[in-house]
C-alpha positions in Angstrom: 0.2 0.2 -0.1 1.3 3.6 -0.8 1.4 6.7 1.9 -1.4 8.1 3.4 -1.2 11.8 4.2 1.9 12.5 2.8 3.7 9.5 5.3 6.0 7.2 3.9 4.8 3.5 3.8 7.7 1.5 4.5 6.8 -1.8 2.5 6.9 1.0 -0.7 8.6 4.1 0.5 6.5 6.0 -2.2 4.1 9.0 -1.3 1.1 7.8 -4.4 -1.3 4.9 -4.7 -1.3 2.9 -7.3 -5.0 4.9 -8.7 -3.2 8.5 -8.8 -0.4 7.1 -10.6 -2.9 5.9 -13.1 -5.0 8.5 -13.5 -2.2 10.1 -13.7 -1.3 8.5 -17.1 -5.4 8.6 -18.0 -4.7 12.4 -18.3 -2.0 12.2 -20.4 -3.5 10.2 -23.0 -6.8 12.6 -22.6 -4.4 15.9 -22.9 -2.3 14.2 -25.7 -5.5 13.3 -28.1 -5.7 16.8 -28.3 -2.4 17.6 -28.7 -1.9 15.8 -31.5 -4.9 16.6 -33.3 -4.0 20.3 -33.6 0.0 20.7 -33.5 0.4 17.1 -36.4 -2.6 18.1 -38.3 -3.4 21.7 -37.8 -1.3 22.9 -41.3 -2.8 19.9 -43.3 -6.5 21.0 -41.9 -5.9 24.6 -43.0 -4.5 23.4 -45.9 -7.4 21.6 -47.2 -9.4 24.9 -46.4 -7.4 26.3 -48.8 -5.0 28.4 -46.9 -1.3 28.4 -48.4 1.6 27.5 -46.7 3.0 30.9 -45.9 -0.7 32.4 -44.6 -0.5 28.6 -42.3 3.1 29.8 -41.2 2.1 33.0 -40.2 -0.9 31.6 -38.4 1.3 29.4 -36.3 3.7 31.2 -35.2 2.3 35.0 -34.1 -0.1 33.7 -31.9 2.9 32.3 -29.8 3.8 36.1 -29.8 1.1 36.4 -27.3 2.0 33.4 -25.8 5.4 34.4 -24.6 3.6 36.6 -22.4 0.4 34.6 -21.4 2.5 31.6 -20.3 4.4 33.8 -18.0 1.7 35.6 -16.5 0.4 32.2 -16.0 3.4 31.1 -14.3 3.2 34.2 -12.1 -0.9 33.1 -11.2 -0.1 29.4 -10.2 2.5 30.5 -8.0 0.1 33.6 -6.7 -3.7 31.6 -6.5 -5.0 30.2 -3.8 -7.6 27.8 -3.7 -8.5 25.7 -1.1 -8.7 22.7 -3.3 -5.1 23.1 -4.1 -2.4 24.5 -6.2 -2.5 22.3 -9.0 -5.8 20.5 -9.7 -7.8 23.4 -9.5 -6.4 24.5 -12.9 -7.1 21.3 -14.5 -10.6 21.5 -13.5 -11.0 24.3 -15.5 -9.0 23.2 -18.2 -11.1 20.4 -18.8 -13.6 22.5 -20.1 -12.4 25.0 -21.7 -9.5 22.8 -24.3 -12.7 20.8 -25.5 -15.0 24.1 -26.8 -12.0 25.4 -28.7 -10.4 22.4 -30.0 -14.3 21.8 -31.5 -14.2 26.1 -32.7 -11.2 25.4 -34.5 -11.8 22.4 -36.5 -15.8 23.8 -37.1 -14.5 26.4 -40.0 -16.8 26.8 -42.4 -15.5 26.0 -45.8 -17.5 28.3 -47.5 -15.8 31.3 -45.5 -14.2 33.9 -47.2 -10.6 34.0 -47.1 -10.1 36.4 -45.0 -12.6 35.1 -42.3 -10.8 31.9 -42.3 -7.7 33.5 -41.4 -9.7 35.1 -39.1 -11.2 32.4 -37.7 -8.0 30.1 -38.1 -5.9 32.9 -35.8 -8.5 33.4 -33.0 -8.9 29.6 -32.3 -5.5 29.0 -32.9 -4.8 31.7 -29.8 -7.9 30.6 -27.4 -6.5 26.9 -27.7 -3.3 27.9 -27.1 -4.5 30.1 -23.4 -6.7 26.6 -22.8 -3.6 24.5 -23.2 -1.6 26.2 -21.3 -4.2 25.9 -18.1 -4.0 22.3 -18.2 -0.2 21.7 -19.2 1.9 23.3 -16.8 -0.1 22.9 -13.9 -0.3 18.4 -14.6 3.6 18.7 -14.9 4.2 20.8 -11.6 1.5 17.9 -10.0 4.4 15.4 -10.0 6.3 17.5 -8.0 3.7 17.5 -5.4 2.5 14.3 -5.5 5.2 13.0 -3.9 9.0 14.2 -3.0 11.0 11.5 -3.8 12.9 12.1 -7.3 13.1 8.3 -8.5 8.7 8.1 -7.7 8.6 11.4 -9.8 10.6 10.1 -12.6 8.2 6.8 -12.3 4.9 9.1 -12.4 6.7 11.6 -15.6 7.6 7.7 -17.1 4.5 6.7 -17.0 2.7 9.9 -18.4 5.0 10.1 -21.3 4.6 6.2 -22.1 1.0 7.0 -22.1 1.1 10.3 -24.0 3.6 8.7 -26.5 1.1 5.9 -27.5 -1.4 8.6 -27.5 1.0 10.3 -29.6 1.2 7.4 -32.3 -2.5 5.9 -32.1 -4.2 9.1 -32.5 -2.0 10.3 -35.7 -2.5 6.7 -37.0 -6.1 7.1 -36.5 -6.8 10.5 -37.4 -4.5 9.6 -41.0 -6.8 7.1 -41.5 -10.4 8.7 -41.0 -10.3 11.9 -41.6 -11.0 12.2 -45.1 -14.4 9.8 -44.6 -16.0 11.2 -41.5 -14.3 14.8 -42.1 -12.7 17.2 -39.2 -15.5 18.6 -37.3 -17.1 15.4 -36.5 -13.8 13.9 -35.5 -12.9 17.1 -33.2 -16.3 16.4 -31.5 -15.5 12.1 -31.2 -11.9 12.7 -29.8 -13.1 15.7 -27.6 -15.4 13.4 -25.9 -13.0 10.6 -25.2 -10.4 13.1 -24.0 -12.9 14.6 -21.3 -13.6 11.2 -19.9 -10.1 10.0 -19.5 -8.6 13.2 -18.6 -11.4 13.0 -15.5 -10.2 10.5 -13.0 -7.0 12.7 -11.6 -9.7 15.8 -11.0 -11.1 13.3 -8.2 -8.6 11.0 -6.9 -5.3 13.2 -7.3 -3.8 14.2 -4.2 -1.3 17.5 -3.5 1.2 16.7 -0.8 2.4 19.8 1.2 6.1 19.7 1.2 8.9 22.3 0.1 7.0 24.6 -1.2 8.0 28.8 -0.3 5.3 30.5 2.2 6.8 34.1 0.9 4.9 34.8 -2.7 7.3 37.0 -5.0 6.9 39.4 -7.0 7.0 38.8 -11.0 10.6 41.0 -11.5 11.6 38.8 -8.6 10.7 35.3 -10.0 12.6 36.5 -13.2 15.6 37.0 -11.3 15.6 33.8 -10.1 15.1 32.2 -13.1 17.8 33.7 -14.7 19.7 32.3 -11.8 19.0 29.2 -12.7 22.0 28.1 -15.3 20.7 24.6 -15.8 17.1 26.4 -16.8 19.4 28.3 -19.5 20.9 25.3 -20.6 18.3 23.5 -20.5 15.8 26.3 -22.6 18.6 26.6 -24.7 19.5 23.4 -26.1 15.1 22.3 -26.0 14.8 25.0 -28.4 17.5 24.2 -30.7 16.3 20.2 -30.6 12.4 20.8 -31.2 12.3 23.5 -33.4 13.9 21.6 -36.5 13.0 17.8 -34.8 10.2 17.9 -38.0 9.3 14.3 -38.1 6.0 14.3 -36.4 4.8 17.4 -38.5 5.8 16.0 -41.7 4.7 12.2 -42.2 0.9 13.4 -42.8 2.1 15.7 -45.3 4.7 13.4 -46.5 2.3 10.6 -47.4 -0.2 13.0 -48.8 1.7 15.0 -51.4 4.8 13.0 -51.6 3.6 9.3 -51.7 0.3 10.1 -52.5 -1.3 8.0 -50.5 -2.6 8.3 -46.7 -2.3 4.5 -46.4 1.7 5.1 -46.8 1.4 7.4 -43.9 -0.9 5.3 -41.5 2.1 2.3 -42.4 4.8 4.7 -41.6 3.2 6.2 -38.2 2.3 2.2 -37.1 5.9 1.6 -37.8 6.8 4.2 -34.8 4.7 2.5 -32.7 6.6 -0.3 -31.7 9.9 1.3 -30.5 8.7 4.1 -28.7 6.3 1.7 -26.4 9.2 -0.1 -25.8 11.6 2.6 -25.3 8.7 4.3 -23.0 8.1 1.1 -21.2 11.9 0.7 -19.9 12.7 4.5 -19.0 12.0 4.1 -15.4 13.6 0.7 -15.5 17.5 1.8 -17.3 17.0 5.3 -15.2 17.9 3.3 -12.0 21.1 2.5 -13.8 21.7 5.2 -15.8 21.3 8.4 -15.0 18.2 9.7 -18.0 20.9 12.4 -18.6 22.7 9.8 -20.8 20.1 8.4 -21.9 18.9 11.6 -23.0 21.6 12.8 -24.8 22.0 9.0 -26.6 18.3 9.1 -27.9 19.2 12.5 -29.6 22.6 11.3 -31.0 20.8 8.1 -32.4 18.0 10.3 -34.0 20.6 12.7 -35.9 22.7 10.0 -37.2 19.8 8.0 -38.4 18.4 11.0 -39.6 21.6 11.6 -41.7 21.7 8.2 -43.2 17.7 7.8 -44.1 18.8 11.0 -46.4 21.3 9.2 -48.4 18.4 6.7 -48.7 15.4 6.4 -51.3 11.7 7.1 -49.8 10.8 5.5 -53.3 12.2 1.9 -51.6 9.3 1.4 -49.3 11.6 -1.6 -47.2 14.2 0.9 -46.7 12.1 3.2 -45.9 10.3 1.5 -42.9 13.4 0.1 -41.8 15.2 3.6 -41.0 11.9 5.6 -39.9 12.2 2.1 -37.4 15.3 2.9 -36.3 14.8 7.1 -36.2 11.6 6.2 -33.9 13.8 4.7 -31.2 15.7 7.5 -30.8 12.7 9.8 -31.1 11.2 7.9 -28.5 13.7 8.0 -26.2 13.5 11.9 -26.4 9.6 12.8 -26.4 9.6 10.4 -23.1 12.7 11.8 -21.6 12.6 15.8 -22.3 9.9 16.2 -19.5 11.6 14.4 -16.3 14.6 17.8 -16.3 12.5 20.1 -15.1 11.8 18.4 -11.4 15.5 18.2 -11.4 15.7 22.0 -12.3 13.0 23.1 -10.0 14.7 21.7 -7.0 17.8 23.2 -7.8 16.3 26.4 -8.1 15.1 26.0 -5.1 18.0 24.9 -3.4 20.1 27.6 -4.9 17.7 30.2 -4.1 15.5 29.3 -1.5 12.3 29.8 -3.8 10.2 26.9 -4.9 8.3 28.0 -7.9 6.7 25.3 -9.9 4.2 27.7 -11.1 7.0 29.5 -13.3 9.0 26.8 -13.9 6.5 24.8 -15.6 5.1 27.3 -17.4 8.7 27.9 -18.8 8.5 24.3 -20.2 4.8 24.9 -21.6 5.7 28.0 -22.8 8.8 26.2 -24.6 6.9 23.2 -25.9 4.1 25.7 -27.4 6.4 27.7 -29.0 9.0 25.2 -30.8 5.8 23.4 -31.9 4.6 26.6 -33.5 8.3 27.3 -34.7 8.8 23.9 -36.0 5.6 23.5 -37.7 6.0 27.3 -39.3 9.4 26.9 -40.3 9.0 23.5 -41.5 6.5 24.8 -44.0 9.0 28.2 -44.7 11.5 25.9 -45.3 9.8 23.3 -48.0 8.5 26.3 -49.6 12.8 27.3 -50.0 13.2 23.7 -51.2 10.5 24.1 -54.1 7.8 21.9 -52.3 4.0 23.9 -52.8 1.0 22.0 -52.2 -1.0 24.3 -54.7 1.4 22.8 -57.2 0.3 19.4 -56.8 -1.3 17.1 -59.6 -4.8 18.2 -59.5 -5.8 14.6 -59.9 -2.9 12.8 -58.0 -2.7 15.5 -55.7 0.9 14.7 -55.6 4.0 17.2 -56.1 6.6 16.4 -59.2 10.1 14.6 -58.1 12.0 17.4 -57.4 9.3 19.1 -54.8 9.3 15.9 -53.4 13.1 15.5 -53.3 13.5 18.9 -51.6 10.8 17.7 -49.0 12.9 14.5 -48.0 16.0 17.0 -47.3 13.7 18.9 -45.0 12.1 15.6 -43.3 15.7 14.1 -42.8 18.7 16.6 -42.8 17.2 19.6 -41.6 15.5 17.9 -38.9 18.9 16.1 -37.2 20.0 20.1 -37.4 19.4 21.0 -33.8 20.3 17.6 -32.3 23.7 18.1 -33.7 24.1 21.5 -32.1 22.5 20.4 -29.0 24.4 17.9 -27.8 27.8 19.1 -27.4 26.0 22.1 -25.0 24.4 19.6 -22.8 27.8 17.0 -22.5 29.9 20.6 -21.8 27.7 22.5 -19.8 24.8 20.1 -17.9 25.8 18.7 -14.7 22.4 17.9 -12.8 22.8 14.4 -12.2 19.6 12.7 -10.3 22.0 10.9 -7.6 22.9 15.3 -6.6 18.6 15.9 -7.1 17.4 13.7 -4.5 19.9 15.3 -2.3 18.6 18.7 -2.8 15.1 17.1 -2.4 15.9 15.8 1.3 17.9 19.5 2.0 15.0 21.0 1.0 12.6 19.5 2.6 14.4 19.7 5.7 15.3 16.1 5.8 19.0 16.5 5.5 21.5 19.6 6.6 22.9 21.7 3.6 26.5 20.5 5.4 25.7 17.5 4.8 24.2 17.9 1.5 27.2 19.8 0.1 29.2 17.1 1.7 27.7 14.4 -0.5 26.9 15.7 -3.9 29.5 15.6 -6.7 28.7 19.1 -7.8 29.3 22.4 -6.6 26.2 23.9 -6.9 
């Protein structure tokens, strides 16, 4: 049995119940249904509505200028707000209503509107959806730090959440790819929204926020930003994250690649299906591997594999189906490791920040993560479309009967899909290895010190790094 009311059960040494951990994973399934529907298919949806690549790129990137302000404001609001029912769960309850409303609104764009009306609809719906998603994304990650103070338990909780998210990412992409032409975007958005709401509901009832290691004083906004700037590992993480995610376009481009280059949505379904097995296996074994190998090295290995296999795939032919399937499978191993491990760093960075400054600001830290996720998601979508244009790809030039582009445009697409997609990872690896020195063993000591279970002197004696 797990502990109750924050007291560790000696048998398990864990603070959460099985029901909490299962509901945490279930929430990620529902959340990522929304996320994949919007981030992976909104560009294709807008193309189907007649918008061109340049317009879509602008629509996806411009609202993020508001998000840059919105996410930080929301992070401050999380840390300052005082709900009777908790710090993070109340926000999840609010977003449970807002996200489906704005998801359905986005895909309800009428096809017979004027082009100006479509632009306005797309921009408004994307901004509203992004704001509603912010309300859930930072709190659900921050909740893991409130559910448990044990680093390995947090890793397990987040690993399970990312496992659920990874499986959902592939399954939903496969599903949408297979049915959007037959049932239509709006019906699809309604059905998926209902399913998501059901899956996200349990954590709202069984989730528990255990009081530990939070600052009673509520710092001012300027002070919060100053504290974040002093956290060197947060800055290193943000820079590396930005580089990797802004160019890692494989997930975004596969549906477009299948539709306009391969000329078959079935091929897109197969390619995405090939990604399922390695991503699920990686997600399932990460908790066990993290007990033996620090997750930092697992992360670096994953993005290294992704970069190398992406470059190798470029020198093969996408017209050879067998080779295409094999190289995509190898890339999926690295990509799966990246996706699973990426979101496990912020709890460590948070503990370091509190240890360094004395301030524990979950809202701000996880809002930065949310902001980076959405910003890089928009950048990779917009940048990929712009670069595709530089390399000669334009959906408007596709054959009206086959809906396929010519060979030159197809090869240009292939270059963006493989070589360009690896650039960020190649640049980020030496930055991480050189400057990111935070490791799990040191973070566990910091957590004990932050909770008052270990003196600072003892902590510093046992740590392998100089805080």
